[in-house]
C-alpha positions, 0 to 999 in steps of 0.5 A: 224582740225588735219591738222590745229593743225599740221600746227600751231605746225610747225609754232610755232616751226619754229618761235621758232627756228628763234628767237633762231637763231637770239639770237645766231647770236647776241651773235656771233657778240659780240664786240672783238678786237685783238691787236698785239704787238705795237711799239713806234710811231704815229700809232696803228694797230689792227689785227681784230675788230668785232663790232655790230654797225657802229662806231669808234675805239678810242685810250685813254691814261692811267692816273697814276693809269693805268685807261683810260683817257676819254672822251679825246682821242689821235686818232680814226678811223671809222669802220663798223658793222661786222668784219674788219682786219688790222685797223689802228689808226693815233695818235695825238702824238707818243707813248713811250715804256712802255706806256699803251694805251686803245682802246675803241669801240664807236658807230656812233650816231651823224653826220655819219662818224664824231667822235664827242665824247670828253671833250665838247660833251659826248652825241653822239658817246658814248662807246659801252657797254658790261655788263654795261661797255665800251668795250675796250682793253689795251696794253703796248707799247714795243720795241723789236728791235734794234735802 
C-alpha cells in the first residue's frame, strides 16, 4: 500500500511539473519583434521576430492621428512559428523620412501561405492578439546619412 501511495504522489508531482513547464514554455514563446532604424525606401527589415503561430508580418500605414490603418496593408511576409532573424518585407510603395509605420503579426488561418486579410476579407489571417489587442510594433522612418 505504501509503494502505491508513493508512486501516486511521484506521478502527481511529475504531472504538475510537466504542466508548469508547459506554461513557462508558452510564456517564453510570447510574440516579439526587434525593428532597427529604417531608412526611406521600398522595404523593411526586422532584426528578429518571435511568433507562437505560423503567420505573417504585415506593414500598415498610420493615419493622421498616428494610429494604424487596418485592414489595408502596404506589404507582408510569411513567417513560421518560432524565432526568425533578418525578416524582410517588400512594400507596395517607398517609405518617406518621418513616416510612421506599424508592423503587425497575423495568423495564417486561411489558405496556407497566402495572406488573405484585407478590406474585403477580415475573417481569415486575423491579427495575433496579446492581452486583447493586436500585437504590433511601430517605428518612424528616418534618414541619417548623406544623399
